[in-house]
Residue frames as qw, qx, qy, qz and C-alpha x, y, z in Angstrom:
[[0.000, 0.889, 0.458, 0.000, 0.00, 0.00, 0.00],
 [0.431, 0.404, -0.013, 0.807, 1.33, 3.39, -0.90],
 [0.211, -0.335, -0.434, 0.809, 1.49, 6.36, 1.40],
 [0.152, -0.016, -0.261, -0.953, -0.50, 8.51, -1.08],
 [0.379, -0.396, -0.776, -0.313, -3.56, 6.30, -0.54],
 [0.423, -0.593, -0.580, 0.363, -3.81, 7.69, 3.00],
 [0.221, -0.013, -0.006, 0.975, -3.07, 11.29, 2.06],
 [0.142, 0.678, 0.580, -0.429, -5.94, 13.57, 3.01],
 [0.370, 0.633, 0.439, 0.520, -7.39, 15.68, 0.20],
 [0.151, -0.001, -0.118, 0.981, -6.91, 19.42, 0.15],
 [0.276, 0.463, 0.497, -0.680, -9.97, 21.57, 0.85],
 [0.421, 0.468, -0.307, -0.713, -10.39, 22.33, -2.87],
 [0.272, 0.141, -0.918, -0.251, -10.07, 18.65, -3.81],
 [0.074, 0.265, 0.871, -0.407, -12.60, 17.76, -1.11],
 [0.379, 0.500, 0.242, -0.740, -15.11, 20.31, -2.37],
 [0.413, 0.362, -0.608, -0.573, -14.67, 19.01, -5.93],
 [0.166, -0.017, -0.986, 0.018, -15.33, 15.50, -4.61],
 [0.230, 0.379, 0.648, -0.620, -18.43, 16.70, -2.76],
 [0.452, 0.479, -0.128, -0.742, -19.74, 18.27, -5.96],
 [0.332, 0.234, -0.842, -0.355, -19.02, 15.07, -7.90],
 [0.008, 0.188, 0.940, -0.286, -20.99, 13.05, -5.30],
 [0.312, 0.482, 0.420, -0.703, -23.91, 15.48, -5.42],
 [0.382, 0.430, -0.421, -0.701, -23.97, 15.58, -9.24],
 [0.357, 0.098, -0.888, -0.274, -24.33, 11.82, -9.54],
 [0.092, 0.178, 0.844, -0.497, -26.76, 11.42, -6.62],
 [0.257, -0.405, -0.620, -0.621, -30.46, 11.01, -7.34],
 [0.559, -0.701, -0.440, -0.054, -31.40, 11.18, -3.65],
 [0.179, -0.904, 0.249, -0.297, -30.19, 13.53, -0.90],
 [0.726, 0.160, -0.530, 0.409, -26.86, 12.63, 0.75],
 [0.592, -0.781, -0.189, 0.062, -26.54, 12.95, 4.51],
 [0.056, 0.902, -0.373, 0.209, -23.76, 15.19, 5.81],
 [0.665, -0.502, 0.550, -0.060, -22.45, 12.32, 7.95],
 [0.893, 0.256, 0.340, 0.147, -22.14, 10.12, 4.86],
 [0.477, 0.825, -0.122, 0.277, -20.17, 12.82, 3.05],
 [0.303, -0.816, 0.456, -0.189, -17.98, 13.26, 6.14],
 [0.841, -0.219, 0.493, 0.046, -17.24, 9.53, 6.25],
 [0.794, 0.533, 0.197, 0.217, -16.49, 9.48, 2.52],
 [0.326, 0.848, -0.186, 0.375, -14.13, 12.48, 2.80],
 [0.743, -0.170, -0.445, 0.471, -12.65, 11.36, 6.15],
 [0.079, 0.301, -0.228, 0.923, -13.47, 14.64, 7.88],
 [0.081, 0.316, 0.720, -0.612, -15.96, 15.78, 10.49],
 [0.175, 0.701, 0.677, 0.139, -19.55, 16.66, 9.65],
 [0.111, -0.871, -0.132, 0.459, -18.77, 20.27, 10.62],
 [0.266, -0.379, 0.534, 0.707, -16.11, 20.42, 7.90],
 [0.204, 0.376, 0.799, 0.423, -18.74, 19.25, 5.40],
 [0.002, 0.853, 0.486, -0.191, -21.18, 21.93, 6.63],
 [0.179, -0.745, 0.179, 0.618, -18.47, 24.57, 6.07],
 [0.272, -0.100, 0.723, 0.627, -17.61, 23.14, 2.65],
 [0.167, 0.616, 0.746, 0.190, -21.28, 23.20, 1.63],
 [0.061, -0.887, -0.238, 0.391, -21.53, 26.84, 2.77],
 [0.217, -0.557, 0.434, 0.674, -18.48, 27.76, 0.69],
 [0.250, 0.179, 0.815, 0.492, -19.84, 25.90, -2.34],
 [0.100, 0.793, 0.600, -0.043, -23.16, 27.75, -1.97],
 [0.141, -0.825, 0.026, 0.546, -21.27, 31.05, -1.71],
 [0.240, -0.287, 0.649, 0.662, -19.58, 30.15, -5.03],
 [0.502, 0.266, -0.221, -0.793, -23.04, 29.84, -6.58],
 [0.199, -0.002, -0.969, -0.150, -23.57, 26.08, -6.44],
 [0.601, -0.258, -0.158, -0.740, -27.28, 25.28, -6.17],
 [0.385, -0.033, -0.888, 0.250, -27.06, 22.96, -3.15],
 [0.541, -0.503, -0.040, -0.673, -30.03, 22.64, -0.86],
 [0.023, 0.155, -0.889, 0.431, -30.23, 21.08, 2.56],
 [0.657, -0.289, -0.411, -0.563, -33.31, 18.92, 2.94],
 [0.697, -0.484, 0.362, -0.386, -34.44, 16.94, 5.97],
 [0.992, 0.055, 0.111, 0.039, -32.95, 13.88, 4.23],
 [0.695, -0.268, 0.272, 0.609, -29.56, 15.46, 3.38],
 [0.000, 0.618, -0.263, -0.741, -27.88, 17.58, 0.72],
 [0.631, 0.489, 0.585, 0.143, -29.09, 17.72, -2.85],
 [0.187, -0.252, 0.355, 0.881, -27.84, 19.54, -5.92],
 [0.504, 0.632, 0.362, -0.465, -30.63, 21.32, -7.73],
 [0.431, 0.081, 0.663, 0.607, -30.37, 20.30, -11.33],
 [0.223, 0.164, -0.229, -0.933, -31.73, 22.63, -13.95],
 [0.591, 0.289, 0.588, -0.471, -35.43, 21.86, -14.12],
 [0.224, 0.093, 0.809, 0.536, -36.38, 19.95, -17.18],
 [0.270, 0.036, -0.176, -0.946, -38.97, 21.71, -19.27],
 [0.481, -0.232, -0.736, -0.416, -41.42, 18.82, -19.16],
 [0.291, -0.341, -0.751, 0.484, -42.06, 19.28, -15.43],
 [0.211, -0.688, -0.336, -0.607, -45.04, 21.31, -14.28],
 [0.277, -0.100, -0.620, 0.727, -45.07, 23.26, -11.03],
 [0.322, -0.675, -0.397, -0.531, -47.91, 24.73, -9.03],
 [0.084, 0.168, -0.592, 0.784, -48.06, 26.58, -5.72],
 [0.487, -0.539, -0.619, -0.299, -50.88, 25.62, -3.38],
 [0.179, -0.460, 0.409, -0.768, -51.98, 27.36, -0.17],
 [0.635, -0.249, -0.730, -0.037, -52.77, 24.96, 2.67],
 [0.315, -0.502, 0.423, -0.686, -53.86, 24.99, 6.27],
 [0.841, -0.218, -0.474, -0.140, -53.91, 22.02, 8.63],
 [0.631, -0.720, 0.255, -0.134, -52.78, 20.86, 12.05],
 [0.056, -0.617, 0.784, 0.030, -49.44, 19.22, 12.83],
 [0.592, -0.027, 0.783, -0.186, -51.25, 15.89, 13.25],
 [0.726, 0.581, 0.303, -0.209, -52.52, 16.16, 9.66],
 [0.034, 0.764, -0.520, -0.381, -49.05, 16.70, 8.13],
 [0.339, -0.179, 0.898, 0.217, -48.47, 13.06, 7.21],
 [0.496, 0.543, 0.670, -0.103, -51.90, 12.81, 5.58],
 [0.293, 0.876, -0.033, -0.381, -51.32, 16.01, 3.60],
 [0.032, -0.638, 0.685, 0.352, -47.95, 14.88, 2.26],
 [0.423, 0.038, 0.902, 0.080, -49.20, 11.35, 1.54],
 [0.510, 0.685, 0.457, -0.250, -52.13, 12.70, -0.48],
 [0.248, 0.849, -0.287, -0.367, -49.70, 14.69, -2.61],
 [0.088, -0.511, 0.817, 0.252, -47.05, 12.02, -3.28],
 [0.566, 0.207, 0.790, -0.114, -49.69, 9.34, -3.92],
 [0.563, 0.763, 0.217, -0.232, -50.55, 11.32, -7.06],
 [0.795, 0.253, 0.183, 0.521, -46.95, 11.14, -8.27],
 [0.110, 0.916, 0.012, 0.385, -46.25, 14.73, -7.25],
 [0.626, -0.008, -0.382, 0.680, -43.11, 16.02, -5.50],
 [0.283, -0.936, -0.205, 0.044, -43.38, 18.58, -2.68],
 [0.587, 0.530, -0.179, 0.585, -40.47, 20.86, -3.51],
 [0.245, 0.180, -0.429, 0.850, -40.70, 23.22, -0.54],
 [0.265, -0.744, -0.603, 0.113, -42.76, 24.92, 2.12],
 [0.200, 0.342, -0.033, 0.917, -43.17, 28.70, 2.49],
 [0.253, -0.733, -0.583, 0.240, -44.70, 30.79, 5.26],
 [0.141, 0.715, 0.069, 0.682, -45.22, 34.54, 5.49],
 [0.544, -0.392, -0.490, 0.557, -43.67, 35.67, 8.78],
 [0.043, -0.957, -0.283, -0.039, -44.70, 39.09, 10.15],
 [0.367, -0.831, 0.247, 0.337, -41.10, 40.06, 11.01],
 [0.454, -0.360, 0.652, 0.489, -38.92, 38.18, 8.51],
 [0.506, 0.455, -0.322, -0.658, -41.27, 38.13, 5.55],
 [0.915, 0.209, -0.212, -0.271, -41.32, 35.06, 3.35],
 [0.357, -0.522, 0.774, -0.037, -39.48, 32.02, 4.73],
 [0.876, 0.303, -0.235, -0.294, -38.99, 29.09, 2.35],
 [0.414, -0.486, 0.770, 0.002, -37.36, 25.76, 3.11],
 [0.504, 0.299, -0.710, -0.391, -36.70, 22.92, 0.73],
 [0.778, -0.173, 0.462, -0.390, -38.50, 19.61, 1.36],
 [0.372, 0.417, -0.759, -0.333, -38.00, 17.48, -1.79],
 [0.534, -0.004, 0.772, -0.345, -40.55, 14.91, -0.64],
 [0.334, 0.299, -0.649, -0.615, -41.10, 12.58, -3.62],
 [0.613, -0.083, -0.742, -0.258, -42.66, 9.40, -2.28],
 [0.744, -0.573, -0.221, -0.264, -44.15, 7.63, 0.71],
 [0.807, -0.127, -0.287, 0.500, -40.71, 6.72, 2.03],
 [0.259, 0.343, -0.124, 0.894, -39.74, 10.42, 2.09],
 [0.487, -0.598, -0.151, -0.618, -43.00, 11.21, 3.92],
 [0.864, -0.396, -0.304, 0.073, -42.22, 8.54, 6.49],
 [0.642, 0.053, -0.238, 0.726, -38.68, 9.87, 7.04],
 [0.013, -0.492, 0.004, -0.870, -39.96, 13.45, 7.37],
 [0.655, -0.576, -0.187, -0.453, -42.63, 12.49, 9.92],
 [0.866, -0.268, -0.298, 0.300, -40.19, 10.33, 11.91],
 [0.458, 0.211, -0.186, 0.843, -37.70, 13.22, 12.00],
 [0.288, -0.576, -0.091, -0.760, -40.49, 15.54, 13.13],
 [0.809, -0.512, -0.223, -0.184, -41.40, 13.17, 15.96],
 [0.830, -0.071, -0.259, 0.488, -37.78, 12.40, 16.88],
 [0.360, 0.270, -0.143, 0.881, -36.61, 16.02, 17.05],
 [0.160, -0.684, -0.590, 0.400, -39.75, 17.52, 18.55],
 [0.173, -0.114, 0.199, 0.958, -39.16, 20.46, 16.21],
 [0.374, 0.610, 0.416, -0.561, -41.98, 22.73, 15.13],
 [0.522, 0.493, 0.548, 0.429, -43.19, 22.95, 11.56],
 [0.175, 0.054, 0.125, 0.975, -42.71, 26.31, 9.84],
 [0.285, -0.504, -0.540, -0.610, -46.50, 26.48, 9.57],
 [0.477, -0.571, -0.578, 0.336, -46.67, 26.68, 13.37],
 [0.255, -0.207, -0.067, 0.942, -45.49, 30.29, 12.94],
 [0.252, 0.002, -0.308, -0.917, -48.61, 31.07, 10.91],
 [0.604, 0.059, 0.510, -0.610, -51.31, 29.01, 12.66],
 [0.678, 0.161, 0.717, 0.027, -51.01, 26.22, 10.09],
 [0.558, 0.801, 0.106, -0.187, -51.13, 28.39, 6.95],
 [0.412, -0.502, 0.579, 0.493, -48.40, 27.62, 4.42],
 [0.650, 0.616, -0.224, -0.385, -47.62, 27.26, 0.73],
 [0.724, -0.184, 0.613, 0.258, -46.18, 24.25, -1.05],
 [0.393, 0.600, -0.469, -0.515, -44.55, 24.31, -4.45],
 [0.828, 0.057, 0.549, -0.094, -45.50, 21.08, -6.18],
 [0.204, 0.565, -0.628, -0.495, -43.84, 19.48, -9.20],
 [0.756, 0.141, 0.628, -0.116, -45.03, 16.71, -11.52],
 [0.293, -0.090, 0.716, 0.627, -44.62, 15.39, -15.03],
 [0.036, -0.433, -0.701, -0.566, -48.26, 16.06, -15.96],
 [0.291, -0.272, 0.096, -0.912, -51.04, 18.47, -15.16],
 [0.754, -0.294, -0.473, -0.349, -53.24, 15.45, -14.38],
 [0.649, -0.139, -0.586, 0.464, -50.93, 14.55, -11.50],
 [0.072, 0.104, -0.280, 0.952, -51.04, 18.12, -10.17],
 [0.533, -0.274, -0.240, -0.764, -54.84, 18.14, -10.52],
 [0.751, -0.242, -0.614, -0.008, -55.01, 14.84, -8.62],
 [0.455, -0.089, -0.523, 0.715, -52.97, 16.30, -5.73],
 [0.161, -0.162, 0.073, -0.971, -55.02, 19.51, -5.64],
 [0.665, -0.285, -0.418, -0.549, -58.26, 17.51, -5.61],
 [0.704, -0.210, -0.630, 0.251, -56.95, 15.26, -2.80],
 [0.253, -0.017, -0.401, 0.880, -55.98, 18.31, -0.72],
 [0.372, -0.212, -0.140, -0.893, -59.34, 19.95, -1.43],
 [0.711, -0.272, -0.587, -0.276, -61.20, 16.77, -0.45],
 [0.605, -0.227, -0.586, 0.488, -59.36, 16.71, 2.91],
 [0.219, -0.933, -0.280, -0.052, -60.13, 20.37, 3.54],
 [0.661, -0.391, 0.045, 0.639, -56.46, 21.39, 3.51],
 [0.365, 0.369, 0.316, 0.794, -56.63, 23.92, 0.64],
 [0.024, -0.497, -0.319, 0.807, -57.30, 27.56, 1.39]]
């Protein structure tokens, strides 16, 4: 075994490797997994991600990990929906959306002091819903919508308008649409 095999990468090499991992990933990558891969601490990865974002890289932090926003393909349709529901109804809301083949890109609330606050979700399927709800329960964190008495916006994305219509109808049927 050669000594170079154990040589730690420079910061620039590490950031290039992080970008390469994110470019080929189809699902979010956890910071801990990147840290293990790069043989550094998670905090180093957090700093690297911040520097990459400052350079203009379109990296988002989701509840499932880091994801590189690829240029949206023109065949995808997006729609913003206004919703209102309780914390206990969150899983049902998200399940109704993804069951129609629709991705929940983000959540936005209108805060009286900070204005619009948007966070990426990238919830694509039932497994993502399950992970999100488990993280919500595990952390005891509040949803952004708790700042606005349950009122929030979701940006939805799908391959067809029929899928978007299905999700809107499912939300309407549950009484979640404003």
